[in-house]
C-alpha positions in Angstrom: -74.1 -51.1 -136.4 -71.8 -48.8 -134.4 -68.2 -49.4 -134.4 -68.6 -48.8 -130.3 -67.6 -52.4 -128.5 -70.3 -53.3 -126.3 -68.8 -55.7 -123.3 -71.1 -58.4 -123.3 -72.0 -60.4 -120.0 -68.8 -62.7 -119.8 -66.7 -60.2 -119.7 -64.7 -59.5 -116.3 -64.8 -55.7 -115.1 -61.3 -55.3 -115.1 -61.1 -56.0 -119.3 -64.5 -54.1 -119.3 -62.7 -51.0 -118.0 -59.7 -51.7 -120.3 -62.6 -51.5 -123.3 -64.0 -48.8 -122.3 -60.4 -46.6 -121.0 -58.2 -48.5 -123.0 -55.3 -45.4 -122.2 -55.9 -44.6 -118.5 -53.7 -45.4 -115.9 -53.1 -48.8 -113.3 -54.1 -47.9 -109.7 -51.7 -50.3 -107.3 -54.0 -52.5 -105.3 -54.2 -51.2 -102.0 -55.6 -47.6 -100.3 -54.8 -44.4 -102.1 -53.4 -43.2 -97.9 -50.5 -45.7 -98.4 -49.6 -44.5 -102.0 -49.4 -41.5 -100.9 -47.6 -42.3 -97.5 -44.9 -43.3 -99.9 -45.1 -40.7 -102.0 -44.1 -38.1 -99.2 -41.2 -40.3 -97.9 -38.1 -38.9 -98.9 -35.5 -40.7 -100.8 -32.7 -42.6 -99.3 -29.5 -40.8 -100.1 -27.2 -42.4 -102.6 -24.3 -43.8 -100.3 -27.0 -45.4 -98.3 -28.4 -47.2 -101.9 -24.4 -48.1 -102.2 -24.6 -49.9 -99.0 -27.9 -52.2 -99.8 -26.1 -53.2 -103.2 -22.9 -54.1 -102.0 -22.9 -55.0 -98.5 -19.6 -55.1 -96.5 -18.4 -58.8 -95.8 -16.4 -58.8 -92.7 -13.9 -61.5 -92.8 -13.3 -63.4 -88.5 -10.0 -61.6 -88.6 -11.1 -58.0 -89.2 -13.0 -58.6 -85.9 -10.6 -57.3 -82.8 -13.5 -57.5 -80.0 -17.1 -58.1 -79.5 -18.8 -56.4 -76.6 -21.7 -58.3 -75.3 -24.7 -56.0 -74.4 -26.7 -56.7 -71.9 -30.5 -56.0 -72.1 -32.2 -55.3 -69.5 -34.5 -58.1 -67.8 -38.2 -57.5 -67.8 -39.9 -58.8 -65.6 -43.3 -57.9 -66.5 -45.4 -56.9 -69.9 -45.6 -53.5 -68.9 -42.7 -53.3 -66.2 -39.0 -51.9 -65.8 -35.8 -53.8 -65.9 -34.3 -54.4 -62.2 -31.4 -52.2 -62.9 -33.4 -49.1 -63.5 -36.1 -50.4 -60.0 -32.6 -50.1 -58.2 -31.9 -46.8 -59.5 -35.3 -45.2 -58.9 -35.7 -46.9 -55.3 -32.0 -45.0 -54.5 -32.6 -42.0 -55.6 -36.2 -42.3 -53.4 -34.1 -42.6 -50.6 -36.4 -45.3 -49.0 -39.3 -43.4 -49.6 -41.8 -45.7 -51.0 -44.4 -44.3 -54.2 -47.3 -44.6 -51.8 -45.7 -41.6 -49.7 -44.6 -40.1 -52.4 -48.3 -39.9 -54.1 -49.8 -38.7 -50.5 -46.8 -36.2 -50.2 -47.7 -34.3 -53.4 -52.0 -35.0 -53.0 -50.6 -33.1 -50.1 -48.7 -30.1 -50.7 -51.6 -30.2 -54.0 -54.4 -29.6 -50.8 -55.4 -25.6 -50.9 -54.6 -23.7 -47.4 -57.7 -23.8 -45.5 -58.8 -20.2 -44.7 -58.3 -18.8 -41.2 -55.4 -21.0 -40.7 -51.8 -20.3 -39.5 -48.9 -21.0 -41.9 -45.0 -20.5 -41.8 -44.7 -18.6 -44.6 -40.9 -17.9 -45.7 -40.6 -14.4 -47.3 -39.0 -14.5 -51.2 -40.1 -10.9 -52.7 -40.8 -7.1 -50.9 -42.0 -5.3 -53.4 -43.6 -1.8 -52.9 -46.1 -2.3 -50.0 -46.1 -5.9 -50.4 -44.2 -8.7 -48.8 -44.3 -12.3 -50.7 -44.4 -14.9 -49.5 -43.9 -18.8 -50.5 -46.4 -21.1 -48.4 -46.8 -25.0 -48.3 -46.7 -27.1 -51.4 -46.7 -25.0 -53.8 -48.8 -21.9 -52.8 -46.9 -18.5 -52.6 -49.7 -15.6 -50.8 -49.1 -11.9 -50.3 -49.3 -9.7 -47.5 -49.7 -6.1 -47.1 -46.1 -4.6 -45.8 -48.0 -2.0 -43.1 -49.2 -5.0 -41.4 -46.0 -5.6 -40.3 -44.5 -4.2 -36.8 -41.1 -4.9 -38.0 -40.4 -4.5 -41.7 -39.2 -8.3 -42.6 -36.2 -9.4 -44.4 -35.8 -12.0 -47.5 -35.1 -15.3 -46.2 -37.2 -14.8 -43.0 -39.6 -17.3 -41.9 -43.1 -15.7 -40.2 -46.4 -17.1 -38.9 -49.1 -15.5 -40.9 -53.1 -16.1 -41.5 -54.4 -17.4 -44.9 -57.6 -15.0 -45.1 -58.6 -15.7 -48.6 -57.4 -16.3 -51.8 -57.7 -15.1 -55.1 -58.3 -17.2 -57.9 -57.5 -14.8 -60.8 -53.8 -14.2 -59.9 -53.3 -18.0 -57.7 -51.8 -16.0 -54.8 -53.7 -16.8 -51.3 -54.1 -12.8 -49.2 -52.2 -13.0 -45.9 -52.4 -11.2 -42.6 -49.7 -11.0 -39.8 -51.2 -12.3 -36.8 -52.5 -9.6 -34.8 -52.5 -7.1 -37.1 -55.9 -4.8 -38.4 -57.4 -4.6 -40.6 -58.2 -1.3 -42.9 -62.2 -1.0 -42.1 -64.3 1.9 -44.5 -67.9 0.5 -43.7 -69.6 -3.0 -42.2 -68.6 -5.0 -45.3 -64.7 -5.1 -44.1 -65.8 -6.6 -40.8 -65.9 -10.5 -39.9 -66.0 -12.0 -36.5 -62.7 -12.8 -34.8 -61.1 -10.2 -37.0 -58.8 -7.7 -35.6 -59.3 -4.0 -36.0 -57.8 -0.7 -34.5 -59.8 1.1 -32.3 -60.1 4.8 -30.7 -61.3 5.2 -27.8 -63.5 8.6 -27.6 -66.0 8.2 -24.2 -66.6 6.6 -21.2 -70.0 4.8 -19.9 -71.0 2.9 -17.0 -70.0 0.0 -19.0 -66.6 0.5 -20.5 -66.0 2.6 -23.5 -67.0 3.7 -26.7 -64.5 3.7 -29.4 -64.3 4.3 -33.8 -63.1 1.5 -35.6 -62.7 3.9 -38.4 -66.0 6.0 -39.3 -68.1 3.2 -37.0 -69.1 3.4 -33.6 -68.0 0.8 -30.9 -68.3 -0.4 -27.7 -65.7 -2.2 -25.3 -67.3 -3.8 -21.8 -64.7 -3.0 -19.2 -64.5 -6.8 -18.3 -62.8 -6.8 -22.2 -60.0 -3.5 -21.5 -57.5 -5.6 -20.0 -56.3 -9.2 -18.6 -56.9 -7.8 -15.0 -59.6 -5.5 -13.1 -59.5 -1.2 -14.6 -60.6 0.9 -11.7 -59.8 4.1 -14.0 -61.6 3.9 -17.4 -60.4 7.5 -17.8 -56.8 6.5 -18.9 -57.4 4.7 -22.0 -59.6 7.8 -23.5 -57.3 8.7 -26.9 -56.0 5.8 -26.8 -55.7 3.6 -29.7 -55.2 -0.2 -29.6 -55.8 -3.8 -31.6 -59.5 -5.3 -30.8 -60.8 -8.3 -32.0 -64.6 -8.3 -33.7 -67.1 -10.2 -30.9 -70.3 -9.4 -32.4 -71.1 -7.2 -36.0 -74.7 -6.9 -36.6 -74.5 -4.2 -39.4 -78.6 -4.1 -39.2 -79.0 -3.2 -35.6 -75.5 -0.5 -35.8 -74.4 -3.2 -33.3 -70.2 -3.8 -33.1 -68.6 -5.1 -30.1 -65.1 -5.4 -29.5 -62.5 -7.2 -27.2 -59.1 -5.6 -25.9 -58.2 -8.3 -23.6 -58.8 -10.8 -25.9 -55.6 -9.2 -28.7 -53.7 -9.2 -25.3 -54.5 -12.8 -24.4 -53.7 -14.2 -27.4 -50.2 -12.4 -27.2 -50.3 -13.8 -23.6 -50.5 -17.6 -24.9 -47.9 -17.5 -27.1 -45.0 -15.6 -24.9 -46.5 -18.4 -22.1 -45.3 -21.5 -24.9 -42.2 -19.9 -25.5 -41.2 -19.3 -21.4 -42.1 -22.6 -20.6 -40.2 -24.1 -23.1 -37.2 -22.0 -21.9 -37.8 -21.8 -17.8 -36.0 -24.3 -15.8 -35.9 -24.8 -11.9 -33.0 -22.3 -10.4 -33.2 -19.4 -12.7 -33.3 -15.7 -11.9 -35.5 -13.6 -13.7 -37.4 -9.9 -13.7 -40.7 -9.6 -13.2 -43.3 -7.1 -12.8 -46.0 -7.3 -9.7 -49.6 -7.6 -10.6 -51.3 -8.3 -7.9 -50.3 -8.7 -3.6 -52.9 -11.1 -1.5 -52.8 -12.2 1.9 -51.0 -15.2 1.0 -48.4 -13.8 -1.1 -47.6 -11.7 -4.6 -48.4 -12.5 -8.0 -45.6 -11.6 -10.6 -45.7 -11.9 -14.3 -42.2 -13.4 -15.9 -43.2 -12.1 -19.7 -45.7 -14.8 -20.4 -46.5 -16.7 -17.5 -47.3 -15.8 -13.6 -45.8 -17.3 -11.3 -46.2 -17.0 -6.9 -44.8 -15.8 -3.9 -45.5 -17.7 -1.1 -45.3 -14.5 1.5 -43.3 -17.2 3.3 -40.8 -16.8 0.5 -41.1 -12.5 0.1 -38.1 -11.8 3.1 -35.7 -12.7 5.2 -37.4 -11.1 7.9 -41.3 -12.2 9.7 -43.7 -10.2 6.9 -48.0 -9.8 8.0 -48.7 -8.4 4.5 -47.0 -8.5 1.0 -47.6 -5.3 0.8 -44.9 -4.0 3.4 -42.0 -5.5 1.1 -43.5 -4.8 -2.5 -45.8 -3.1 -4.7 -48.1 -3.4 -7.9 -46.3 -2.7 -10.4 -42.7 -3.0 -9.7 -40.0 -4.5 -11.3 -38.4 -7.6 -8.8 -36.1 -9.9 -9.6 -37.5 -13.9 -8.1 -35.6 -17.1 -8.1 -37.9 -20.2 -10.0 -38.3 -22.3 -6.8 -40.5 -25.6 -8.6 -42.7 -25.4 -12.2 -46.2 -28.0 -10.7 -47.5 -30.7 -13.8 -50.4 -27.7 -13.7 -47.9 -25.2 -15.0 -47.9 -23.5 -11.8 -45.0 -21.5 -11.2 -43.4 -21.0 -7.6 -41.2 -18.2 -7.5 -38.7 -17.0 -4.4 -37.9 -13.3 -4.2 -36.4 -13.4 -0.6 -33.6 -15.9 -1.8 -32.3 -13.5 -4.3 -30.9 -11.3 -1.6 -28.5 -12.0 0.8 -29.2 -14.5 3.8 -28.7 -12.6 6.8 -27.3 -15.4 8.6 -24.3 -15.5 6.8 -22.4 -12.8 8.1 -23.9 -13.2 12.0 -20.5 -14.8 13.3 -19.0 -11.5 14.1 -21.6 -10.4 14.9 -22.9 -11.1 18.4 -20.9 -13.0 20.8 -22.6 -15.0 24.3 -23.2 -12.4 26.8 -24.1 -9.3 24.5 -27.0 -7.2 25.0 -29.3 -6.6 22.6 -32.1 -4.6 22.1 -35.1 -6.5 19.5 -38.7 -7.1 18.6 -41.2 -9.1 19.8 -42.3 -10.9 16.5 -44.4 -14.3 17.8 -45.4 -15.4 21.1 -45.8 -18.7 22.1 -47.2 -20.6 24.6 -43.1 -21.8 25.9 -41.7 -18.5 24.8 -41.2 -15.6 22.6 -38.9 -15.5 19.4 -37.2 -12.0 19.3 -35.9 -10.0 16.2 -31.9 -9.0 17.3 -31.5 -7.6 13.3 -33.2 -8.3 10.1 -33.7 -12.0 9.5 -32.1 -13.4 12.4 -34.3 -14.2 15.3 -33.6 -15.8 18.9 -35.8 -17.7 21.7 -36.2 -16.1 25.2 -37.2 -19.3 26.4 -41.0 -18.3 29.1 -38.3 -19.5 32.1 -35.8 -17.1 31.0 -39.0 -13.6 31.1 -38.5 -13.0 34.2 -37.4 -13.7 38.0 -40.4 -14.9 38.9 -42.6 -17.9 37.9 -43.9 -16.9 34.1 -47.4 -18.8 34.0 -48.2 -17.2 30.8 -46.1 -15.3 28.3 -48.8 -12.2 27.3 -48.6 -11.7 30.8 -44.6 -10.5 30.6 -44.2 -9.3 26.6 -46.5 -9.0 23.1 -45.7 -9.0 19.6 -44.3 -5.7 18.7 -42.5 -5.2 21.8 -39.0 -3.7 22.2 -37.2 -5.6 24.7 -33.7 -6.6 26.0 -32.2 -9.0 25.9 -28.6 -11.6 26.3 -27.0 -13.8 23.8 -26.7 -17.4 26.2 -25.6 -19.6 23.1 -25.5 -19.1 19.1 -25.8 -21.9 16.8 -25.4 -20.9 13.3 -25.1 -24.6 12.2 -28.6 -24.8 13.2 -29.5 -21.1 12.8 -30.6 -20.4 16.2 -29.3 -17.5 19.0 -30.8 -18.3 22.9 -31.6 -15.5 24.6 -32.6 -14.3 28.4 -34.6 -11.0 29.2 -34.3 -12.2 33.1 -30.3 -11.8 33.1 -30.8 -8.2 31.9 -32.5 -7.9 35.3 -31.8 -7.3 38.9 -32.8 -9.9 40.8 -35.6 -8.6 43.3 -34.5 -8.1 46.7 -36.1 -10.5 49.7 -38.4 -9.1 51.7 -36.4 -8.3 55.0 -32.7 -7.5 54.2 -30.6 -10.1 53.0 -31.3 -13.5 52.8 -29.8 -15.9 55.8 -30.8 -19.6 55.9 -33.4 -20.9 58.1 -33.1 -21.9 61.6 -35.3 -25.4 62.6 -35.5 -24.3 66.2 -37.2 -20.5 64.5 -39.7 -22.4 62.6 -43.2 -21.9 64.6 -45.4 -24.4 65.5 -48.1 -25.1 62.8 -51.5 -24.6 63.9 -53.6 -27.7 63.6 -56.6 -27.9 61.2 -58.8 -29.8 63.7 -58.4 -28.3 67.2 -58.3 -31.2 70.1 -61.0 -31.2 72.6 -59.3 -32.5 75.1 -61.1 -36.1 75.8 -59.7 -39.1 74.0 -59.1 -40.4 71.4 -62.1 -42.9 70.2 -61.1 -46.7 68.6 -58.7 -49.2 68.7 -58.5 -52.9 70.4 -58.7 -52.3 73.8 -62.4 -51.7 73.8 -65.6 -54.3 73.0 -66.1 -54.6 69.3 -70.3 -55.2 70.2 -70.8 -58.7 68.5 -69.5 -60.6 71.7 -73.2 -61.3 72.3 -73.3 -63.5 68.4 -70.5 -65.3 69.6 -67.9 -63.4 67.7 -64.5 -62.6 68.6 -62.7 -60.1 67.1 
């Protein structure tokens, strides 16, 4: 029989283990992870151990003051205290959390391509201009696209062209700036390119965009009709790409679209500044029978023919010509944006110094400007007209004014009266003429005895007149008595 002891069926697992390995270390009940965490726990300092063994007992006299610590009230299991909420509301300045979230989402939204946005110049490095855009975005534009070099801190309107996902920057261009074109892939409809006019044909201008040939229709050259196309040869100007078809090698451009964009931007600025009564300077763009159109540098206004000069004008070309710079007064601004101008209000009114120019009985030579049924208007000085009444045209009776004078005639008149307040002058033509002498010498009063007998219209036949009541009426035979 062996000396080794075999556990019987009634032996417990613990006893069996002790019997099998009596010298093995005993493991505490629990997981091995707890034991590992306990082993890694740092040892407490000796001062802490001493304090735990011998705690300090305070007496009532040793405590000078007991400070009560206010515990923040919690409105819900996950909410914040009222004092913390108050601090948050004060920091937000009355803005709700919903608004903060909406603004945050809007700031994170990507910018729309081809949109025009405001950008703040943050840095200029070599040939690039860096911008701070809306929200968290930034962009870059080429320096050569600016007409004038910007400065840091300037806010400039830019157009979003594309976004570079590698560096997170938006590619920007200045509105109206031209694109660099080397082949058809660089062109896009709506983009602005620089075109050089090379030739003229019956329909417009032939131009080069880089090395590509394009066409500018005559109607797309300027905002106004252009008669002489030869003047544009060898000129360079920006154009909008209207149509681009690489397969057909077709490139249609428009310089007018660029001018319209610039004009519309200037118009918005001008309409905000324009007020009735202002004196402005403009350029005459077109002359019509009814007036003249003047460009004020962003908007056009009309000078009616009656507002061109103090003198009577038949056509605006008598006073001004196209391309001339003139001073005008803003007469009215309509709700539809139409602007009424006056040129004569910028000139000295001729009546302001007419008091010492004319006196009653002065004889002046003037020009007939208008003929009416009741008389004729005569201009005796530029801007000053007087009326010769039909009764003052001649010594004899005048039934029609045109039998005596017509428009454009130069006649001599005499001043009868001057009314400065109503700006009226009464003139007389017959007062400058000698009265015609009567036939047969000097006129004398007629003697009634010298008046000859008038010839009778019906000559007498010598017989007694018929009729009367001294003869029978013809009714006696029927019993009538008249």
